[in-house]
PDB file of N, CA, C and O in Angstrom:
ATOM      1  N   UNK A   1     -15.509 -43.322  47.233  1.00  0.00           N
ATOM      2  CA  UNK A   1     -15.253 -41.967  46.776  1.00  0.00           C
ATOM      3  C   UNK A   1     -14.444 -41.228  47.843  1.00  0.00           C
ATOM      4  O   UNK A   1     -14.737 -41.319  49.035  1.00  0.00           O
ATOM      5  N   UNK A   2     -13.444 -40.511  47.406  1.00  0.00           N
ATOM      6  CA  UNK A   2     -12.558 -39.795  48.323  1.00  0.00           C
ATOM      7  C   UNK A   2     -13.252 -38.553  48.873  1.00  0.00           C
ATOM      8  O   UNK A   2     -14.135 -37.977  48.238  1.00  0.00           O
ATOM      9  N   UNK A   3     -12.831 -38.164  50.062  1.00  0.00           N
ATOM     10  CA  UNK A   3     -13.350 -36.954  50.685  1.00  0.00           C
ATOM     11  C   UNK A   3     -12.834 -35.748  49.900  1.00  0.00           C
ATOM     12  O   UNK A   3     -11.644 -35.677  49.595  1.00  0.00           O
ATOM     13  N   UNK A   4     -13.729 -34.782  49.565  1.00  0.00           N
ATOM     14  CA  UNK A   4     -13.263 -33.620  48.801  1.00  0.00           C
ATOM     15  C   UNK A   4     -12.355 -32.719  49.634  1.00  0.00           C
ATOM     16  O   UNK A   4     -12.504 -32.608  50.851  1.00  0.00           O
ATOM     17  N   UNK A   5     -11.428 -32.090  48.957  1.00  0.00           N
ATOM     18  CA  UNK A   5     -10.518 -31.162  49.623  1.00  0.00           C
ATOM     19  C   UNK A   5     -11.270 -29.862  49.936  1.00  0.00           C
ATOM     20  O   UNK A   5     -12.319 -29.596  49.349  1.00  0.00           O
ATOM     21  N   UNK A   6     -10.738 -29.061  50.853  1.00  0.00           N
ATOM     22  CA  UNK A   6     -11.381 -27.775  51.157  1.00  0.00           C
ATOM     23  C   UNK A   6     -11.514 -26.870  49.920  1.00  0.00           C
ATOM     24  O   UNK A   6     -12.492 -26.133  49.791  1.00  0.00           O
ATOM     25  N   UNK A   7     -10.540 -26.929  49.025  1.00  0.00           N
ATOM     26  CA  UNK A   7     -10.617 -26.134  47.798  1.00  0.00           C
ATOM     27  C   UNK A   7     -11.775 -26.596  46.921  1.00  0.00           C
ATOM     28  O   UNK A   7     -12.473 -25.776  46.323  1.00  0.00           O
ATOM     29  N   UNK A   8     -11.978 -27.912  46.844  1.00  0.00           N
ATOM     30  CA  UNK A   8     -13.096 -28.427  46.055  1.00  0.00           C
ATOM     31  C   UNK A   8     -14.429 -28.014  46.664  1.00  0.00           C
ATOM     32  O   UNK A   8     -15.355 -27.641  45.944  1.00  0.00           O
ATOM     33  N   UNK A   9     -14.526 -28.079  47.981  1.00  0.00           N
ATOM     34  CA  UNK A   9     -15.771 -27.682  48.651  1.00  0.00           C
ATOM     35  C   UNK A   9     -16.070 -26.216  48.364  1.00  0.00           C
ATOM     36  O   UNK A   9     -17.207 -25.854  48.064  1.00  0.00           O
ATOM     37  N   UNK A  10     -15.046 -25.378  48.459  1.00  0.00           N
ATOM     38  CA  UNK A  10     -15.242 -23.948  48.174  1.00  0.00           C
ATOM     39  C   UNK A  10     -15.695 -23.741  46.736  1.00  0.00           C
ATOM     40  O   UNK A  10     -16.595 -22.941  46.479  1.00  0.00           O
ATOM     41  N   UNK A  11     -15.080 -24.455  45.793  1.00  0.00           N
ATOM     42  CA  UNK A  11     -15.444 -24.304  44.384  1.00  0.00           C
ATOM     43  C   UNK A  11     -16.864 -24.789  44.110  1.00  0.00           C
ATOM     44  O   UNK A  11     -17.574 -24.201  43.295  1.00  0.00           O
ATOM     45  N   UNK A  12     -17.279 -25.852  44.782  1.00  0.00           N
ATOM     46  CA  UNK A  12     -18.643 -26.344  44.600  1.00  0.00           C
ATOM     47  C   UNK A  12     -19.650 -25.341  45.151  1.00  0.00           C
ATOM     48  O   UNK A  12     -20.689 -25.102  44.534  1.00  0.00           O
ATOM     49  N   UNK A  13     -19.348 -24.750  46.310  1.00  0.00           N
ATOM     50  CA  UNK A  13     -20.242 -23.742  46.887  1.00  0.00           C
ATOM     51  C   UNK A  13     -20.351 -22.533  45.961  1.00  0.00           C
ATOM     52  O   UNK A  13     -21.445 -22.011  45.746  1.00  0.00           O
ATOM     53  N   UNK A  14     -19.227 -22.089  45.416  1.00  0.00           N
ATOM     54  CA  UNK A  14     -19.237 -20.946  44.498  1.00  0.00           C
ATOM     55  C   UNK A  14     -20.010 -21.283  43.221  1.00  0.00           C
ATOM     56  O   UNK A  14     -20.744 -20.441  42.704  1.00  0.00           O
ATOM     57  N   UNK A  15     -19.849 -22.507  42.711  1.00  0.00           N
ATOM     58  CA  UNK A  15     -20.568 -22.910  41.496  1.00  0.00           C
ATOM     59  C   UNK A  15     -22.076 -22.907  41.724  1.00  0.00           C
ATOM     60  O   UNK A  15     -22.830 -22.427  40.878  1.00  0.00           O
ATOM     61  N   UNK A  16     -22.518 -23.436  42.859  1.00  0.00           N
ATOM     62  CA  UNK A  16     -23.953 -23.466  43.161  1.00  0.00           C
ATOM     63  C   UNK A  16     -24.488 -22.050  43.361  1.00  0.00           C
ATOM     64  O   UNK A  16     -25.564 -21.714  42.867  1.00  0.00           O
ATOM     65  N   UNK A  17     -23.738 -21.223  44.081  1.00  0.00           N
ATOM     66  CA  UNK A  17     -24.171 -19.839  44.307  1.00  0.00           C
ATOM     67  C   UNK A  17     -24.226 -19.060  42.989  1.00  0.00           C
ATOM     68  O   UNK A  17     -25.161 -18.292  42.764  1.00  0.00           O
ATOM     69  N   UNK A  18     -23.241 -19.252  42.125  1.00  0.00           N
ATOM     70  CA  UNK A  18     -23.233 -18.558  40.832  1.00  0.00           C
ATOM     71  C   UNK A  18     -24.401 -18.983  39.964  1.00  0.00           C
ATOM     72  O   UNK A  18     -25.020 -18.156  39.296  1.00  0.00           O
ATOM     73  N   UNK A  19     -24.700 -20.272  39.972  1.00  0.00           N
ATOM     74  CA  UNK A  19     -25.839 -20.765  39.194  1.00  0.00           C
ATOM     75  C   UNK A  19     -27.147 -20.187  39.726  1.00  0.00           C
ATOM     76  O   UNK A  19     -28.020 -19.801  38.949  1.00  0.00           O
ATOM     77  N   UNK A  20     -27.283 -20.126  41.053  1.00  0.00           N
ATOM     78  CA  UNK A  20     -28.503 -19.580  41.651  1.00  0.00           C
ATOM     79  C   UNK A  20     -28.675 -18.104  41.301  1.00  0.00           C
ATOM     80  O   UNK A  20     -29.776 -17.665  40.968  1.00  0.00           O
ATOM     81  N   UNK A  21     -27.591 -17.344  41.375  1.00  0.00           N
ATOM     82  CA  UNK A  21     -27.677 -15.915  41.056  1.00  0.00           C
ATOM     83  C   UNK A  21     -27.950 -15.711  39.563  1.00  0.00           C
ATOM     84  O   UNK A  21     -28.711 -14.817  39.192  1.00  0.00           O
ATOM     85  N   UNK A  22     -27.345 -16.522  38.716  1.00  0.00           N
ATOM     86  CA  UNK A  22     -27.595 -16.407  37.276  1.00  0.00           C
ATOM     87  C   UNK A  22     -29.057 -16.698  36.960  1.00  0.00           C
ATOM     88  O   UNK A  22     -29.676 -15.981  36.174  1.00  0.00           O
ATOM     89  N   UNK A  23     -29.611 -17.743  37.565  1.00  0.00           N
ATOM     90  CA  UNK A  23     -31.026 -18.058  37.337  1.00  0.00           C
ATOM     91  C   UNK A  23     -31.929 -16.954  37.879  1.00  0.00           C
ATOM     92  O   UNK A  23     -32.884 -16.545  37.220  1.00  0.00           O
ATOM     93  N   UNK A  24     -31.620 -16.477  39.080  1.00  0.00           N
ATOM     94  CA  UNK A  24     -32.422 -15.405  39.670  1.00  0.00           C
ATOM     95  C   UNK A  24     -32.394 -14.163  38.779  1.00  0.00           C
ATOM     96  O   UNK A  24     -33.434 -13.557  38.519  1.00  0.00           O
ATOM     97  N   UNK A  25     -31.214 -13.792  38.318  1.00  0.00           N
ATOM     98  CA  UNK A  25     -31.088 -12.605  37.473  1.00  0.00           C
ATOM     99  C   UNK A  25     -31.808 -12.806  36.137  1.00  0.00           C
ATOM    100  O   UNK A  25     -32.446 -11.888  35.622  1.00  0.00           O
ATOM    101  N   UNK A  26     -31.698 -14.007  35.587  1.00  0.00           N
ATOM    102  CA  UNK A  26     -32.372 -14.272  34.319  1.00  0.00           C
ATOM    103  C   UNK A  26     -33.887 -14.244  34.442  1.00  0.00           C
ATOM    104  O   UNK A  26     -34.568 -13.712  33.566  1.00  0.00           O
ATOM    105  N   UNK A  27     -34.424 -14.812  35.521  1.00  0.00           N
ATOM    106  CA  UNK A  27     -35.875 -14.870  35.693  1.00  0.00           C
ATOM    107  C   UNK A  27     -36.485 -13.527  36.071  1.00  0.00           C
ATOM    108  O   UNK A  27     -37.655 -13.276  35.782  1.00  0.00           O
ATOM    109  N   UNK A  28     -35.713 -12.672  36.708  1.00  0.00           N
ATOM    110  CA  UNK A  28     -36.263 -11.374  37.091  1.00  0.00           C
ATOM    111  C   UNK A  28     -36.072 -10.329  35.993  1.00  0.00           C
ATOM    112  O   UNK A  28     -36.483  -9.179  36.147  1.00  0.00           O
ATOM    113  N   UNK A  29     -35.451 -10.727  34.890  1.00  0.00           N
ATOM    114  CA  UNK A  29     -35.306  -9.818  33.757  1.00  0.00           C
ATOM    115  C   UNK A  29     -34.113  -8.896  33.860  1.00  0.00           C
ATOM    116  O   UNK A  29     -34.141  -7.781  33.339  1.00  0.00           O
ATOM    117  N   UNK A  30     -33.066  -9.346  34.523  1.00  0.00           N
ATOM    118  CA  UNK A  30     -31.855  -8.539  34.643  1.00  0.00           C
ATOM    119  C   UNK A  30     -31.088  -8.485  33.329  1.00  0.00           C
ATOM    120  O   UNK A  30     -31.492  -9.107  32.346  1.00  0.00           O
ATOM    121  N   UNK A  31     -29.996  -7.752  33.310  1.00  0.00           N
ATOM    122  CA  UNK A  31     -29.198  -7.651  32.088  1.00  0.00           C
ATOM    123  C   UNK A  31     -28.660  -9.013  31.657  1.00  0.00           C
ATOM    124  O   UNK A  31     -28.211  -9.801  32.490  1.00  0.00           O
ATOM    125  N   UNK A  32     -28.707  -9.283  30.378  1.00  0.00           N
ATOM    126  CA  UNK A  32     -28.266 -10.585  29.868  1.00  0.00           C
ATOM    127  C   UNK A  32     -26.779 -10.808  30.119  1.00  0.00           C
ATOM    128  O   UNK A  32     -26.345 -11.934  30.362  1.00  0.00           O
ATOM    129  N   UNK A  33     -25.997  -9.722  30.059  1.00  0.00           N
ATOM    130  CA  UNK A  33     -24.546  -9.869  30.232  1.00  0.00           C
ATOM    131  C   UNK A  33     -24.204 -10.249  31.668  1.00  0.00           C
ATOM    132  O   UNK A  33     -23.219 -10.951  31.896  1.00  0.00           O
ATOM    133  N   UNK A  34     -24.989  -9.804  32.632  1.00  0.00           N
ATOM    134  CA  UNK A  34     -24.748 -10.180  34.021  1.00  0.00           C
ATOM    135  C   UNK A  34     -25.064 -11.658  34.239  1.00  0.00           C
ATOM    136  O   UNK A  34     -24.349 -12.355  34.960  1.00  0.00           O
ATOM    137  N   UNK A  35     -26.137 -12.126  33.612  1.00  0.00           N
ATOM    138  CA  UNK A  35     -26.464 -13.551  33.665  1.00  0.00           C
ATOM    139  C   UNK A  35     -25.353 -14.377  33.031  1.00  0.00           C
ATOM    140  O   UNK A  35     -24.997 -15.440  33.538  1.00  0.00           O
ATOM    141  N   UNK A  36     -24.811 -13.891  31.928  1.00  0.00           N
ATOM    142  CA  UNK A  36     -23.723 -14.605  31.253  1.00  0.00           C
ATOM    143  C   UNK A  36     -22.466 -14.659  32.121  1.00  0.00           C
ATOM    144  O   UNK A  36     -21.787 -15.685  32.159  1.00  0.00           O
ATOM    145  N   UNK A  37     -22.153 -13.573  32.811  1.00  0.00           N
ATOM    146  CA  UNK A  37     -20.974 -13.550  33.673  1.00  0.00           C
ATOM    147  C   UNK A  37     -21.116 -14.564  34.803  1.00  0.00           C
ATOM    148  O   UNK A  37     -20.181 -15.310  35.095  1.00  0.00           O
ATOM    149  N   UNK A  38     -22.284 -14.589  35.436  1.00  0.00           N
ATOM    150  CA  UNK A  38     -22.489 -15.561  36.511  1.00  0.00           C
ATOM    151  C   UNK A  38     -22.510 -16.990  35.965  1.00  0.00           C
ATOM    152  O   UNK A  38     -22.044 -17.910  36.638  1.00  0.00           O
ATOM    153  N   UNK A  39     -23.033 -17.186  34.777  1.00  0.00           N
ATOM    154  CA  UNK A  39     -23.021 -18.517  34.158  1.00  0.00           C
ATOM    155  C   UNK A  39     -21.604 -18.997  33.876  1.00  0.00           C
ATOM    156  O   UNK A  39     -21.280 -20.160  34.115  1.00  0.00           O
ATOM    157  N   UNK A  40     -20.775 -18.119  33.378  1.00  0.00           N
ATOM    158  CA  UNK A  40     -19.374 -18.477  33.125  1.00  0.00           C
ATOM    159  C   UNK A  40     -18.657 -18.751  34.446  1.00  0.00           C
ATOM    160  O   UNK A  40     -17.849 -19.676  34.526  1.00  0.00           O
ATOM    161  N   UNK A  41     -18.937 -17.970  35.467  1.00  0.00           N
ATOM    162  CA  UNK A  41     -18.354 -18.208  36.783  1.00  0.00           C
ATOM    163  C   UNK A  41     -18.740 -19.565  37.332  1.00  0.00           C
ATOM    164  O   UNK A  41     -17.920 -20.246  37.946  1.00  0.00           O
ATOM    165  N   UNK A  42     -19.976 -19.960  37.115  1.00  0.00           N
ATOM    166  CA  UNK A  42     -20.437 -21.277  37.557  1.00  0.00           C
ATOM    167  C   UNK A  42     -19.672 -22.383  36.847  1.00  0.00           C
ATOM    168  O   UNK A  42     -19.222 -23.334  37.486  1.00  0.00           O
ATOM    169  N   UNK A  43     -19.521 -22.271  35.544  1.00  0.00           N
ATOM    170  CA  UNK A  43     -18.805 -23.288  34.771  1.00  0.00           C
ATOM    171  C   UNK A  43     -17.334 -23.358  35.191  1.00  0.00           C
ATOM    172  O   UNK A  43     -16.785 -24.450  35.344  1.00  0.00           O
ATOM    173  N   UNK A  44     -16.704 -22.216  35.374  1.00  0.00           N
ATOM    174  CA  UNK A  44     -15.293 -22.209  35.764  1.00  0.00           C
ATOM    175  C   UNK A  44     -15.084 -22.787  37.165  1.00  0.00           C
ATOM    176  O   UNK A  44     -14.117 -23.514  37.392  1.00  0.00           O
ATOM    177  N   UNK A  45     -15.975 -22.473  38.104  1.00  0.00           N
ATOM    178  CA  UNK A  45     -15.845 -23.010  39.455  1.00  0.00           C
ATOM    179  C   UNK A  45     -16.068 -24.517  39.468  1.00  0.00           C
ATOM    180  O   UNK A  45     -15.366 -25.241  40.172  1.00  0.00           O
ATOM    181  N   UNK A  46     -17.037 -24.992  38.696  1.00  0.00           N
ATOM    182  CA  UNK A  46     -17.283 -26.439  38.622  1.00  0.00           C
ATOM    183  C   UNK A  46     -16.104 -27.151  37.978  1.00  0.00           C
ATOM    184  O   UNK A  46     -15.703 -28.221  38.434  1.00  0.00           O
ATOM    185  N   UNK A  47     -15.545 -26.568  36.922  1.00  0.00           N
ATOM    186  CA  UNK A  47     -14.388 -27.174  36.265  1.00  0.00           C
ATOM    187  C   UNK A  47     -13.185 -27.184  37.207  1.00  0.00           C
ATOM    188  O   UNK A  47     -12.421 -28.150  37.218  1.00  0.00           O
ATOM    189  N   UNK A  48     -13.010 -26.147  37.981  1.00  0.00           N
ATOM    190  CA  UNK A  48     -11.908 -26.099  38.933  1.00  0.00           C
ATOM    191  C   UNK A  48     -12.062 -27.169  40.003  1.00  0.00           C
ATOM    192  O   UNK A  48     -11.076 -27.779  40.415  1.00  0.00           O
ATOM    193  N   UNK A  49     -13.288 -27.401  40.454  1.00  0.00           N
ATOM    194  CA  UNK A  49     -13.524 -28.445  41.455  1.00  0.00           C
ATOM    195  C   UNK A  49     -13.176 -29.822  40.895  1.00  0.00           C
ATOM    196  O   UNK A  49     -12.624 -30.663  41.604  1.00  0.00           O
ATOM    197  N   UNK A  50     -13.494 -30.045  39.641  1.00  0.00           N
ATOM    198  CA  UNK A  50     -13.185 -31.340  39.010  1.00  0.00           C
ATOM    199  C   UNK A  50     -11.679 -31.485  38.799  1.00  0.00           C
ATOM    200  O   UNK A  50     -11.117 -32.551  39.049  1.00  0.00           O
ATOM    201  N   UNK A  51     -11.032 -30.429  38.345  1.00  0.00           N
ATOM    202  CA  UNK A  51      -9.606 -30.510  38.056  1.00  0.00           C
ATOM    203  C   UNK A  51      -8.731 -30.583  39.302  1.00  0.00           C
ATOM    204  O   UNK A  51      -7.594 -31.047  39.232  1.00  0.00           O
ATOM    205  N   UNK A  52      -9.253 -30.125  40.447  1.00  0.00           N
ATOM    206  CA  UNK A  52      -8.480 -30.132  41.689  1.00  0.00           C
ATOM    207  C   UNK A  52      -8.720 -31.379  42.529  1.00  0.00           C
ATOM    208  O   UNK A  52      -8.468 -31.366  43.734  1.00  0.00           O
ATOM    209  N   UNK A  53      -9.198 -32.446  41.919  1.00  0.00           N
ATOM    210  CA  UNK A  53      -9.438 -33.650  42.697  1.00  0.00           C
ATOM    211  C   UNK A  53      -8.135 -34.260  43.168  1.00  0.00           C
ATOM    212  O   UNK A  53      -7.093 -34.116  42.529  1.00  0.00           O
ATOM    213  N   UNK A  54      -8.211 -34.938  44.286  1.00  0.00           N
ATOM    214  CA  UNK A  54      -7.012 -35.553  44.868  1.00  0.00           C
ATOM    215  C   UNK A  54      -6.604 -36.769  44.079  1.00  0.00           C
ATOM    216  O   UNK A  54      -7.455 -37.518  43.601  1.00  0.00           O
ATOM    217  N   UNK A  55      -5.298 -36.974  43.934  1.00  0.00           N
ATOM    218  CA  UNK A  55      -4.841 -38.155  43.174  1.00  0.00           C
ATOM    219  C   UNK A  55      -5.085 -39.454  43.926  1.00  0.00           C
ATOM    220  O   UNK A  55      -4.758 -40.530  43.423  1.00  0.00           O
TER     221      UNK A  55
END
Protein backbone atom coordinates (compact mmCIF):
# COMPACT_ATOMS: atom_id res chain seq x y z
CA UNK A 1 0.00 0.00 0.00
CA UNK A 2 1.32 3.42 -0.95
CA UNK A 3 2.04 6.11 1.60
CA UNK A 4 -0.86 8.60 1.74
CA UNK A 5 -0.26 12.12 0.52
CA UNK A 6 -0.50 15.06 2.95
CA UNK A 7 -3.83 16.02 1.35
CA UNK A 8 -5.21 12.54 2.00
CA UNK A 9 -4.05 12.64 5.62
CA UNK A 10 -5.75 16.01 6.11
CA UNK A 11 -8.97 14.72 4.54
CA UNK A 12 -8.97 11.61 6.72
CA UNK A 13 -8.47 13.72 9.86
CA UNK A 14 -11.32 16.02 8.83
CA UNK A 15 -13.58 13.03 8.07
CA UNK A 16 -12.94 11.47 11.49
CA UNK A 17 -13.41 14.80 13.28
CA UNK A 18 -16.65 15.51 11.37
CA UNK A 19 -18.01 12.07 12.20
CA UNK A 20 -17.14 12.52 15.89
CA UNK A 21 -18.82 15.93 16.05
CA UNK A 22 -21.90 14.65 14.20
CA UNK A 23 -22.25 11.74 16.63
CA UNK A 24 -21.67 13.99 19.64
CA UNK A 25 -24.26 16.49 18.41
CA UNK A 26 -26.75 13.74 17.63
CA UNK A 27 -26.38 12.02 21.02
CA UNK A 28 -26.64 15.23 23.02
CA UNK A 29 -29.85 16.21 21.24
CA UNK A 30 -28.53 19.03 19.09
CA UNK A 31 -30.29 20.35 16.00
CA UNK A 32 -30.81 17.68 13.36
CA UNK A 33 -29.64 20.00 10.58
CA UNK A 34 -26.28 20.53 12.29
CA UNK A 35 -25.81 16.77 12.56
CA UNK A 36 -26.67 16.47 8.87
CA UNK A 37 -24.14 19.15 7.90
CA UNK A 38 -21.35 17.42 9.80
CA UNK A 39 -22.42 14.06 8.33
CA UNK A 40 -22.23 15.43 4.80
CA UNK A 41 -18.83 16.97 5.59
CA UNK A 42 -17.60 13.58 6.76
CA UNK A 43 -18.76 11.88 3.55
CA UNK A 44 -17.25 14.58 1.33
CA UNK A 45 -13.89 14.51 3.15
CA UNK A 46 -13.72 10.71 2.96
CA UNK A 47 -14.61 10.77 -0.74
CA UNK A 48 -11.96 13.40 -1.36
CA UNK A 49 -9.34 11.26 0.38
CA UNK A 50 -10.25 8.31 -1.85
CA UNK A 51 -10.32 10.36 -5.05
CA UNK A 52 -6.96 12.03 -4.32
CA UNK A 53 -5.01 8.79 -4.15
CA UNK A 54 -1.65 8.70 -5.85
CA UNK A 55 -1.46 6.98 -9.22
